[in-house]
PDBQT receptor file of N, H, CA, C and O in Angstrom, charges set to zero:
ATOM      1  N   MET A   1      -5.714  10.051  37.053  1.00  0.00    +0.000 N 
ATOM      2  CA  MET A   1      -5.237   9.365  37.147  1.00  0.00    +0.000 C 
ATOM      3  C   MET A   1      -5.377   7.541  36.027  1.00  0.00    +0.000 C 
ATOM      4  O   MET A   1      -4.579   6.825  35.422  1.00  0.00    +0.000 OA
ATOM      5  N   ILE A   2      -6.637   7.534  36.269  1.00  0.00    +0.000 N 
ATOM      6  H   ILE A   2      -7.285   8.116  36.760  1.00  0.00    +0.000 HD
ATOM      7  CA  ILE A   2      -6.744   6.067  34.974  1.00  0.00    +0.000 C 
ATOM      8  C   ILE A   2      -6.803   6.186  34.116  1.00  0.00    +0.000 C 
ATOM      9  O   ILE A   2      -6.558   5.187  33.439  1.00  0.00    +0.000 OA
ATOM     10  N   VAL A   3      -7.156   7.415  33.410  1.00  0.00    +0.000 N 
ATOM     11  H   VAL A   3      -7.356   8.226  33.960  1.00  0.00    +0.000 HD
ATOM     12  CA  VAL A   3      -7.145   7.925  32.236  1.00  0.00    +0.000 C 
ATOM     13  C   VAL A   3      -5.557   8.671  31.752  1.00  0.00    +0.000 C 
ATOM     14  O   VAL A   3      -5.095   8.598  30.613  1.00  0.00    +0.000 OA
ATOM     15  N   ARG A   4      -5.095   9.168  32.579  1.00  0.00    +0.000 N 
ATOM     16  H   ARG A   4      -5.471   9.227  33.504  1.00  0.00    +0.000 HD
ATOM     17  CA  ARG A   4      -3.520   9.004  32.049  1.00  0.00    +0.000 C 
ATOM     18  C   ARG A   4      -2.998   7.477  31.686  1.00  0.00    +0.000 C 
ATOM     19  O   ARG A   4      -2.221   7.171  30.782  1.00  0.00    +0.000 OA
ATOM     20  N   ALA A   5      -3.497   6.804  32.426  1.00  0.00    +0.000 N 
ATOM     21  H   ALA A   5      -4.129   7.053  33.160  1.00  0.00    +0.000 HD
ATOM     22  CA  ALA A   5      -2.889   5.315  32.305  1.00  0.00    +0.000 C 
ATOM     23  C   ALA A   5      -3.327   4.598  31.372  1.00  0.00    +0.000 C 
ATOM     24  O   ALA A   5      -2.720   3.646  30.882  1.00  0.00    +0.000 OA
ATOM     25  N   TRP A   6      -4.632   5.074  30.984  1.00  0.00    +0.000 N 
ATOM     26  H   TRP A   6      -5.125   5.848  31.382  1.00  0.00    +0.000 HD
ATOM     27  CA  TRP A   6      -5.041   4.867  29.365  1.00  0.00    +0.000 C 
ATOM     28  C   TRP A   6      -4.769   5.170  28.546  1.00  0.00    +0.000 C 
ATOM     29  O   TRP A   6      -4.750   4.496  27.516  1.00  0.00    +0.000 OA
ATOM     30  N   GLN A   7      -4.416   6.410  28.670  1.00  0.00    +0.000 N 
ATOM     31  H   GLN A   7      -4.431   6.957  29.507  1.00  0.00    +0.000 HD
ATOM     32  CA  GLN A   7      -3.986   7.354  27.757  1.00  0.00    +0.000 C 
ATOM     33  C   GLN A   7      -2.651   6.520  26.725  1.00  0.00    +0.000 C 
ATOM     34  O   GLN A   7      -2.637   6.177  25.543  1.00  0.00    +0.000 OA
ATOM     35  N   ALA A   8      -1.639   6.424  27.822  1.00  0.00    +0.000 N 
ATOM     36  H   ALA A   8      -1.650   6.703  28.783  1.00  0.00    +0.000 HD
ATOM     37  CA  ALA A   8      -0.465   5.870  27.875  1.00  0.00    +0.000 C 
ATOM     38  C   ALA A   8      -0.205   4.696  27.011  1.00  0.00    +0.000 C 
ATOM     39  O   ALA A   8       0.688   4.551  26.177  1.00  0.00    +0.000 OA
ATOM     40  N   LEU A   9      -1.184   3.856  27.378  1.00  0.00    +0.000 N 
ATOM     41  H   LEU A   9      -1.910   3.974  28.056  1.00  0.00    +0.000 HD
ATOM     42  CA  LEU A   9      -1.472   2.240  26.654  1.00  0.00    +0.000 C 
ATOM     43  C   LEU A   9      -1.520   2.741  25.794  1.00  0.00    +0.000 C 
ATOM     44  O   LEU A   9      -0.602   2.620  24.982  1.00  0.00    +0.000 OA
ATOM     45  N   VAL A  10      -2.800   3.694  25.489  1.00  0.00    +0.000 N 
ATOM     46  H   VAL A  10      -3.545   3.792  26.148  1.00  0.00    +0.000 HD
ATOM     47  CA  VAL A  10      -3.036   3.849  23.976  1.00  0.00    +0.000 C 
ATOM     48  C   VAL A  10      -1.952   4.162  23.277  1.00  0.00    +0.000 C 
ATOM     49  O   VAL A  10      -1.817   3.530  22.229  1.00  0.00    +0.000 OA
ATOM     50  N   GLU A  11      -1.290   4.801  23.493  1.00  0.00    +0.000 N 
ATOM     51  H   GLU A  11      -1.401   5.313  24.344  1.00  0.00    +0.000 HD
ATOM     52  CA  GLU A  11       0.163   5.749  22.717  1.00  0.00    +0.000 C 
ATOM     53  C   GLU A  11       1.304   4.370  23.006  1.00  0.00    +0.000 C 
ATOM     54  O   GLU A  11       1.694   4.302  21.841  1.00  0.00    +0.000 OA
ATOM     55  N   ILE A  12       1.746   3.744  23.409  1.00  0.00    +0.000 N 
ATOM     56  H   ILE A  12       1.429   3.800  24.356  1.00  0.00    +0.000 HD
ATOM     57  CA  ILE A  12       2.451   2.294  23.807  1.00  0.00    +0.000 C 
ATOM     58  C   ILE A  12       1.887   1.485  22.242  1.00  0.00    +0.000 C 
ATOM     59  O   ILE A  12       2.828   1.321  21.466  1.00  0.00    +0.000 OA
ATOM     60  N   VAL A  13       0.739   1.063  21.793  1.00  0.00    +0.000 N 
ATOM     61  H   VAL A  13      -0.026   1.196  22.423  1.00  0.00    +0.000 HD
ATOM     62  CA  VAL A  13       0.089  -0.008  21.371  1.00  0.00    +0.000 C 
ATOM     63  C   VAL A  13      -0.084   1.156  19.729  1.00  0.00    +0.000 C 
ATOM     64  O   VAL A  13      -0.231   0.535  18.676  1.00  0.00    +0.000 OA
ATOM     65  N   ARG A  14      -0.066   2.062  19.682  1.00  0.00    +0.000 N 
ATOM     66  H   ARG A  14       0.053   2.566  20.537  1.00  0.00    +0.000 HD
ATOM     67  CA  ARG A  14      -0.635   2.462  18.392  1.00  0.00    +0.000 C 
ATOM     68  C   ARG A  14       0.891   3.107  18.036  1.00  0.00    +0.000 C 
ATOM     69  O   ARG A  14       0.944   3.591  16.905  1.00  0.00    +0.000 OA
ATOM     70  N   THR A  15       2.216   3.195  18.876  1.00  0.00    +0.000 N 
ATOM     71  H   THR A  15       2.173   2.802  19.794  1.00  0.00    +0.000 HD
ATOM     72  CA  THR A  15       3.605   3.445  18.274  1.00  0.00    +0.000 C 
ATOM     73  C   THR A  15       4.142   1.907  18.334  1.00  0.00    +0.000 C 
ATOM     74  O   THR A  15       5.346   1.799  18.104  1.00  0.00    +0.000 OA
ATOM     75  N   ARG A  16       3.639   1.049  18.529  1.00  0.00    +0.000 N 
ATOM     76  H   ARG A  16       2.661   1.136  18.716  1.00  0.00    +0.000 HD
ATOM     77  CA  ARG A  16       3.872  -0.368  18.271  1.00  0.00    +0.000 C 
ATOM     78  C   ARG A  16       3.520  -1.003  16.861  1.00  0.00    +0.000 C 
ATOM     79  O   ARG A  16       4.073  -1.881  16.199  1.00  0.00    +0.000 OA
ATOM     80  N   ARG A  17       2.582  -0.356  16.687  1.00  0.00    +0.000 N 
ATOM     81  H   ARG A  17       2.133   0.357  17.225  1.00  0.00    +0.000 HD
ATOM     82  CA  ARG A  17       1.274  -0.546  15.374  1.00  0.00    +0.000 C 
ATOM     83  C   ARG A  17       2.756  -0.143  14.191  1.00  0.00    +0.000 C 
ATOM     84  O   ARG A  17       3.485  -0.875  13.521  1.00  0.00    +0.000 OA
ATOM     85  N   GLU A  18       2.702   1.207  14.365  1.00  0.00    +0.000 N 
ATOM     86  H   GLU A  18       2.109   1.801  14.909  1.00  0.00    +0.000 HD
ATOM     87  CA  GLU A  18       3.700   2.099  13.323  1.00  0.00    +0.000 C 
ATOM     88  C   GLU A  18       4.835   1.167  12.832  1.00  0.00    +0.000 C 
ATOM     89  O   GLU A  18       5.239   0.753  11.745  1.00  0.00    +0.000 OA
ATOM     90  N   ARG A  19       5.261   0.990  14.539  1.00  0.00    +0.000 N 
ATOM     91  H   ARG A  19       4.932   1.327  15.422  1.00  0.00    +0.000 HD
ATOM     92  CA  ARG A  19       7.125   0.821  13.635  1.00  0.00    +0.000 C 
ATOM     93  C   ARG A  19       6.772  -1.003  13.240  1.00  0.00    +0.000 C 
ATOM     94  O   ARG A  19       7.609  -1.688  12.652  1.00  0.00    +0.000 OA
ATOM     95  N   SER A  20       5.835  -1.382  13.550  1.00  0.00    +0.000 N 
ATOM     96  H   SER A  20       5.155  -0.826  14.027  1.00  0.00    +0.000 HD
ATOM     97  CA  SER A  20       5.778  -3.008  12.993  1.00  0.00    +0.000 C 
ATOM     98  C   SER A  20       5.373  -2.856  11.813  1.00  0.00    +0.000 C 
ATOM     99  O   SER A  20       5.727  -3.696  10.985  1.00  0.00    +0.000 OA
ATOM    100  N   GLN A  21       4.359  -1.540  11.326  1.00  0.00    +0.000 N 
ATOM    101  H   GLN A  21       4.071  -0.859  11.999  1.00  0.00    +0.000 HD
ATOM    102  CA  GLN A  21       4.486  -1.629   9.781  1.00  0.00    +0.000 C 
ATOM    103  C   GLN A  21       5.965  -1.132   8.837  1.00  0.00    +0.000 C 
ATOM    104  O   GLN A  21       6.289  -1.399   7.680  1.00  0.00    +0.000 OA
ATOM    105  N   ALA A  22       6.482  -0.507   9.646  1.00  0.00    +0.000 N 
ATOM    106  H   ALA A  22       6.219  -0.290  10.586  1.00  0.00    +0.000 HD
ATOM    107  CA  ALA A  22       7.065   0.877   9.022  1.00  0.00    +0.000 C 
ATOM    108  C   ALA A  22       8.752  -0.778   8.960  1.00  0.00    +0.000 C 
ATOM    109  O   ALA A  22       9.833  -0.734   8.372  1.00  0.00    +0.000 OA
ATOM    110  N   ARG A  23       8.369  -1.494   9.516  1.00  0.00    +0.000 N 
ATOM    111  H   ARG A  23       7.491  -1.530   9.994  1.00  0.00    +0.000 HD
ATOM    112  CA  ARG A  23       9.371  -2.529   9.734  1.00  0.00    +0.000 C 
ATOM    113  C   ARG A  23       9.047  -3.563   8.449  1.00  0.00    +0.000 C 
ATOM    114  O   ARG A  23       9.830  -3.766   7.521  1.00  0.00    +0.000 OA
ATOM    115  N   CYS A  24       7.899  -4.088   8.581  1.00  0.00    +0.000 N 
ATOM    116  H   CYS A  24       7.263  -3.923   9.335  1.00  0.00    +0.000 HD
ATOM    117  CA  CYS A  24       7.351  -4.823   7.129  1.00  0.00    +0.000 C 
ATOM    118  C   CYS A  24       7.431  -4.101   6.131  1.00  0.00    +0.000 C 
ATOM    119  O   CYS A  24       7.830  -4.887   5.271  1.00  0.00    +0.000 OA
ATOM    120  N   GLN A  25       7.282  -2.793   5.500  1.00  0.00    +0.000 N 
ATOM    121  H   GLN A  25       6.958  -2.155   6.198  1.00  0.00    +0.000 HD
ATOM    122  CA  GLN A  25       7.562  -1.864   4.809  1.00  0.00    +0.000 C 
ATOM    123  C   GLN A  25       8.867  -1.944   4.015  1.00  0.00    +0.000 C 
ATOM    124  O   GLN A  25       8.960  -1.868   2.790  1.00  0.00    +0.000 OA
ATOM    125  N   LEU A  26       9.953  -2.125   4.976  1.00  0.00    +0.000 N 
ATOM    126  H   LEU A  26       9.878  -2.187   5.972  1.00  0.00    +0.000 HD
ATOM    127  CA  LEU A  26      11.220  -2.154   4.814  1.00  0.00    +0.000 C 
ATOM    128  C   LEU A  26      12.006  -3.625   4.370  1.00  0.00    +0.000 C 
ATOM    129  O   LEU A  26      12.936  -3.916   3.617  1.00  0.00    +0.000 OA
ATOM    130  N   ALA A  27      11.119  -4.343   5.244  1.00  0.00    +0.000 N 
ATOM    131  H   ALA A  27      10.363  -4.107   5.856  1.00  0.00    +0.000 HD
ATOM    132  CA  ALA A  27      11.344  -6.003   4.173  1.00  0.00    +0.000 C 
ATOM    133  C   ALA A  27      11.010  -6.316   3.132  1.00  0.00    +0.000 C 
ATOM    134  O   ALA A  27      11.413  -7.252   2.441  1.00  0.00    +0.000 OA
ATOM    135  N   ALA A  28       9.842  -5.160   2.824  1.00  0.00    +0.000 N 
ATOM    136  H   ALA A  28       9.515  -4.400   3.385  1.00  0.00    +0.000 HD
ATOM    137  CA  ALA A  28       9.312  -5.683   1.466  1.00  0.00    +0.000 C 
ATOM    138  C   ALA A  28      10.139  -4.639  -0.063  1.00  0.00    +0.000 C 
ATOM    139  O   ALA A  28      10.053  -4.929  -1.256  1.00  0.00    +0.000 OA
ATOM    140  N   MET A  29      10.810  -3.546   0.504  1.00  0.00    +0.000 N 
ATOM    141  H   MET A  29      10.879  -3.310   1.473  1.00  0.00    +0.000 HD
ATOM    142  CA  MET A  29      11.393  -3.099  -0.574  1.00  0.00    +0.000 C 
ATOM    143  C   MET A  29      12.719  -3.715  -1.439  1.00  0.00    +0.000 C 
ATOM    144  O   MET A  29      13.640  -4.482  -1.158  1.00  0.00    +0.000 OA
ATOM    145  N   THR A  30      12.439  -3.199  -2.258  1.00  0.00    +0.000 N 
ATOM    146  H   THR A  30      11.691  -2.576  -2.486  1.00  0.00    +0.000 HD
ATOM    147  CA  THR A  30      13.709  -4.236  -3.294  1.00  0.00    +0.000 C 
ATOM    148  C   THR A  30      14.861  -3.366  -3.514  1.00  0.00    +0.000 C 
ATOM    149  O   THR A  30      14.755  -2.152  -3.340  1.00  0.00    +0.000 OA
ATOM    150  N   GLU A  31      15.955  -3.910  -3.887  1.00  0.00    +0.000 N 
ATOM    151  H   GLU A  31      16.041  -4.896  -4.029  1.00  0.00    +0.000 HD
ATOM    152  CA  GLU A  31      17.185  -3.717  -3.753  1.00  0.00    +0.000 C 
ATOM    153  C   GLU A  31      17.546  -1.836  -4.566  1.00  0.00    +0.000 C 
ATOM    154  O   GLU A  31      18.670  -1.334  -4.566  1.00  0.00    +0.000 OA
ATOM    155  N   ARG A  32      16.908  -1.486  -4.865  1.00  0.00    +0.000 N 
ATOM    156  H   ARG A  32      15.995  -1.894  -4.865  1.00  0.00    +0.000 HD
ATOM    157  CA  ARG A  32      16.300  -0.681  -5.822  1.00  0.00    +0.000 C 
ATOM    158  C   ARG A  32      15.858   0.668  -5.374  1.00  0.00    +0.000 C 
ATOM    159  O   ARG A  32      16.289   1.771  -5.712  1.00  0.00    +0.000 OA
ATOM    160  N   GLU A  33      14.797   0.314  -4.446  1.00  0.00    +0.000 N 
ATOM    161  H   GLU A  33      14.447  -0.582  -4.171  1.00  0.00    +0.000 HD
ATOM    162  CA  GLU A  33      13.958   1.123  -3.446  1.00  0.00    +0.000 C 
ATOM    163  C   GLU A  33      14.791   1.204  -2.446  1.00  0.00    +0.000 C 
ATOM    164  O   GLU A  33      14.292   2.044  -1.697  1.00  0.00    +0.000 OA
ATOM    165  N   LEU A  34      16.406   0.579  -1.693  1.00  0.00    +0.000 N 
ATOM    166  H   LEU A  34      16.811  -0.104  -2.301  1.00  0.00    +0.000 HD
ATOM    167  CA  LEU A  34      17.151   0.496  -0.522  1.00  0.00    +0.000 C 
ATOM    168  C   LEU A  34      17.830   1.372  -1.253  1.00  0.00    +0.000 C 
ATOM    169  O   LEU A  34      18.015   2.454  -0.696  1.00  0.00    +0.000 OA
ATOM    170  N   GLN A  35      18.431   1.200  -2.750  1.00  0.00    +0.000 N 
ATOM    171  H   GLN A  35      18.281   0.321  -3.203  1.00  0.00    +0.000 HD
ATOM    172  CA  GLN A  35      19.581   2.411  -3.034  1.00  0.00    +0.000 C 
ATOM    173  C   GLN A  35      19.067   3.389  -2.878  1.00  0.00    +0.000 C 
ATOM    174  O   GLN A  35      19.422   4.022  -1.883  1.00  0.00    +0.000 OA
ATOM    175  N   ASP A  36      18.059   3.949  -3.713  1.00  0.00    +0.000 N 
ATOM    176  H   ASP A  36      17.771   3.434  -4.521  1.00  0.00    +0.000 HD
ATOM    177  CA  ASP A  36      17.868   4.987  -3.595  1.00  0.00    +0.000 C 
ATOM    178  C   ASP A  36      17.324   5.907  -2.270  1.00  0.00    +0.000 C 
ATOM    179  O   ASP A  36      17.138   7.124  -2.294  1.00  0.00    +0.000 OA
ATOM    180  N   CYS A  37      17.121   5.009  -1.120  1.00  0.00    +0.000 N 
ATOM    181  H   CYS A  37      17.272   4.021  -1.100  1.00  0.00    +0.000 HD
ATOM    182  CA  CYS A  37      17.122   5.242   0.190  1.00  0.00    +0.000 C 
ATOM    183  C   CYS A  37      18.297   5.620   1.051  1.00  0.00    +0.000 C 
ATOM    184  O   CYS A  37      18.374   6.154   2.158  1.00  0.00    +0.000 OA
ATOM    185  N   GLY A  38      19.564   4.984  -0.173  1.00  0.00    +0.000 N 
ATOM    186  H   GLY A  38      19.501   4.550  -1.072  1.00  0.00    +0.000 HD
ATOM    187  CA  GLY A  38      20.890   5.197   0.685  1.00  0.00    +0.000 C 
ATOM    188  C   GLY A  38      20.974   4.210   2.400  1.00  0.00    +0.000 C 
ATOM    189  O   GLY A  38      21.447   4.621   3.460  1.00  0.00    +0.000 OA
ATOM    190  N   MET A  39      20.162   2.495   2.029  1.00  0.00    +0.000 N 
ATOM    191  H   MET A  39      19.778   2.162   1.168  1.00  0.00    +0.000 HD
ATOM    192  CA  MET A  39      19.719   2.120   3.203  1.00  0.00    +0.000 C 
ATOM    193  C   MET A  39      20.216   0.555   2.360  1.00  0.00    +0.000 C 
ATOM    194  O   MET A  39      19.904   0.168   1.234  1.00  0.00    +0.000 OA
ATOM    195  N   THR A  40      21.163  -0.162   3.492  1.00  0.00    +0.000 N 
ATOM    196  H   THR A  40      21.417   0.152   4.407  1.00  0.00    +0.000 HD
ATOM    197  CA  THR A  40      21.820  -1.632   2.784  1.00  0.00    +0.000 C 
ATOM    198  C   THR A  40      20.423  -2.734   3.199  1.00  0.00    +0.000 C 
ATOM    199  O   THR A  40      19.453  -2.473   3.910  1.00  0.00    +0.000 OA
ATOM    200  N   ARG A  41      20.625  -3.518   2.751  1.00  0.00    +0.000 N 
ATOM    201  H   ARG A  41      21.413  -3.730   2.174  1.00  0.00    +0.000 HD
ATOM    202  CA  ARG A  41      20.062  -5.103   3.627  1.00  0.00    +0.000 C 
ATOM    203  C   ARG A  41      20.458  -5.374   5.117  1.00  0.00    +0.000 C 
ATOM    204  O   ARG A  41      19.664  -5.844   5.932  1.00  0.00    +0.000 OA
ATOM    205  N   ALA A  42      21.519  -5.100   5.352  1.00  0.00    +0.000 N 
ATOM    206  H   ALA A  42      22.164  -4.718   4.690  1.00  0.00    +0.000 HD
ATOM    207  CA  ALA A  42      22.467  -5.091   6.701  1.00  0.00    +0.000 C 
ATOM    208  C   ALA A  42      21.511  -3.930   7.753  1.00  0.00    +0.000 C 
ATOM    209  O   ALA A  42      21.323  -4.055   8.963  1.00  0.00    +0.000 OA
ATOM    210  N   GLU A  43      21.193  -3.218   7.180  1.00  0.00    +0.000 N 
ATOM    211  H   GLU A  43      21.345  -3.117   6.197  1.00  0.00    +0.000 HD
ATOM    212  CA  GLU A  43      20.473  -2.039   7.885  1.00  0.00    +0.000 C 
ATOM    213  C   GLU A  43      19.161  -2.497   8.467  1.00  0.00    +0.000 C 
ATOM    214  O   GLU A  43      18.728  -2.341   9.608  1.00  0.00    +0.000 OA
ATOM    215  N   ILE A  44      18.691  -3.026   7.549  1.00  0.00    +0.000 N 
ATOM    216  H   ILE A  44      19.043  -3.153   6.622  1.00  0.00    +0.000 HD
ATOM    217  CA  ILE A  44      17.264  -3.162   7.568  1.00  0.00    +0.000 C 
ATOM    218  C   ILE A  44      17.111  -4.228   8.259  1.00  0.00    +0.000 C 
ATOM    219  O   ILE A  44      16.236  -4.159   9.122  1.00  0.00    +0.000 OA
ATOM    220  N   ALA A  45      18.112  -5.945   8.094  1.00  0.00    +0.000 N 
ATOM    221  H   ALA A  45      18.823  -6.001   7.393  1.00  0.00    +0.000 HD
ATOM    222  CA  ALA A  45      17.589  -6.814   8.953  1.00  0.00    +0.000 C 
ATOM    223  C   ALA A  45      18.216  -6.266  10.590  1.00  0.00    +0.000 C 
ATOM    224  O   ALA A  45      17.892  -7.076  11.457  1.00  0.00    +0.000 OA
ATOM    225  N   TYR A  46      19.125  -4.929  11.198  1.00  0.00    +0.000 N 
ATOM    226  H   TYR A  46      19.388  -4.270  10.493  1.00  0.00    +0.000 HD
ATOM    227  CA  TYR A  46      19.488  -4.797  12.461  1.00  0.00    +0.000 C 
ATOM    228  C   TYR A  46      18.294  -4.136  12.540  1.00  0.00    +0.000 C 
ATOM    229  O   TYR A  46      17.595  -4.776  13.325  1.00  0.00    +0.000 OA
ATOM    230  N   GLU A  47      17.745  -3.252  12.157  1.00  0.00    +0.000 N 
ATOM    231  H   GLU A  47      18.313  -2.732  11.519  1.00  0.00    +0.000 HD
ATOM    232  CA  GLU A  47      16.186  -3.068  12.812  1.00  0.00    +0.000 C 
ATOM    233  C   GLU A  47      14.938  -3.549  12.737  1.00  0.00    +0.000 C 
ATOM    234  O   GLU A  47      13.929  -3.158  13.324  1.00  0.00    +0.000 OA
ATOM    235  N   LEU A  48      15.131  -4.756  11.685  1.00  0.00    +0.000 N 
ATOM    236  H   LEU A  48      15.951  -5.073  11.208  1.00  0.00    +0.000 HD
ATOM    237  CA  LEU A  48      13.805  -5.944  11.995  1.00  0.00    +0.000 C 
ATOM    238  C   LEU A  48      14.150  -6.752  13.026  1.00  0.00    +0.000 C 
ATOM    239  O   LEU A  48      13.188  -7.340  13.520  1.00  0.00    +0.000 OA
ATOM    240  N   LYS A  49      15.702  -7.080  13.743  1.00  0.00    +0.000 N 
ATOM    241  H   LYS A  49      16.483  -6.602  13.341  1.00  0.00    +0.000 HD
ATOM    242  CA  LYS A  49      15.696  -7.449  14.798  1.00  0.00    +0.000 C 
ATOM    243  C   LYS A  49      15.574  -7.040  16.131  1.00  0.00    +0.000 C 
ATOM    244  O   LYS A  49      15.402  -7.728  17.137  1.00  0.00    +0.000 OA
ATOM    245  N   LYS A  50      15.716  -5.515  15.971  1.00  0.00    +0.000 N 
ATOM    246  H   LYS A  50      15.857  -4.957  15.154  1.00  0.00    +0.000 HD
ATOM    247  CA  LYS A  50      15.537  -4.865  17.048  1.00  0.00    +0.000 C 
ATOM    248  C   LYS A  50      13.801  -5.464  18.140  1.00  0.00    +0.000 C 
ATOM    249  O   LYS A  50      12.821  -6.084  17.727  1.00  0.00    +0.000 OA
ATOM    250  N   PRO A  51      13.945  -5.207  18.810  1.00  0.00    +0.000 N 
ATOM    251  CA  PRO A  51      12.490  -5.122  19.496  1.00  0.00    +0.000 C 
ATOM    252  C   PRO A  51      11.422  -4.202  19.450  1.00  0.00    +0.000 C 
ATOM    253  O   PRO A  51      11.625  -2.988  19.425  1.00  0.00    +0.000 OA
ATOM    254  N   VAL A  52      10.369  -4.674  19.438  1.00  0.00    +0.000 N 
ATOM    255  H   VAL A  52      10.204  -5.660  19.458  1.00  0.00    +0.000 HD
ATOM    256  CA  VAL A  52       9.569  -2.813  19.057  1.00  0.00    +0.000 C 
ATOM    257  C   VAL A  52       9.349  -1.911  20.003  1.00  0.00    +0.000 C 
ATOM    258  O   VAL A  52       8.705  -0.879  19.819  1.00  0.00    +0.000 OA
ATOM    259  N   ARG A  53      10.036  -2.356  21.402  1.00  0.00    +0.000 N 
ATOM    260  H   ARG A  53      10.560  -3.195  21.551  1.00  0.00    +0.000 HD
ATOM    261  CA  ARG A  53       9.999  -1.530  21.858  1.00  0.00    +0.000 C 
ATOM    262  C   ARG A  53      10.881  -0.741  22.148  1.00  0.00    +0.000 C 
ATOM    263  O   ARG A  53      10.629   0.025  23.077  1.00  0.00    +0.000 OA
ATOM    264  N   ARG A  54      12.392  -0.622  21.387  1.00  0.00    +0.000 N 
ATOM    265  H   ARG A  54      12.598  -1.244  20.632  1.00  0.00    +0.000 HD
ATOM    266  CA  ARG A  54      13.209   0.577  21.051  1.00  0.00    +0.000 C 
ATOM    267  C   ARG A  54      13.244   1.519  20.326  1.00  0.00    +0.000 C 
ATOM    268  O   ARG A  54      12.476   1.434  19.367  1.00  0.00    +0.000 OA
ATOM    269  N   LYS A  55      13.692   2.191  20.376  1.00  0.00    +0.000 N 
ATOM    270  H   LYS A  55      14.316   2.259  21.154  1.00  0.00    +0.000 HD
ATOM    271  CA  LYS A  55      13.546   3.655  19.642  1.00  0.00    +0.000 C 
ATOM    272  C   LYS A  55      14.744   3.304  18.458  1.00  0.00    +0.000 C 
ATOM    273  O   LYS A  55      15.032   4.142  17.603  1.00  0.00    +0.000 OA
TER     274      LYS A  55
């Protein structure tokens, strides 16, 4: 039981780090890169405002 709880905690921390890094990368993209991806600054702003725990 303790091992499963520990594994779940490690998974949560890993997921939060990945999402945080992805948000930082999105924020650093140029207008051209966003256009190539089909995204807008408004969509990026929405993603950046979401809590890390949300999907």
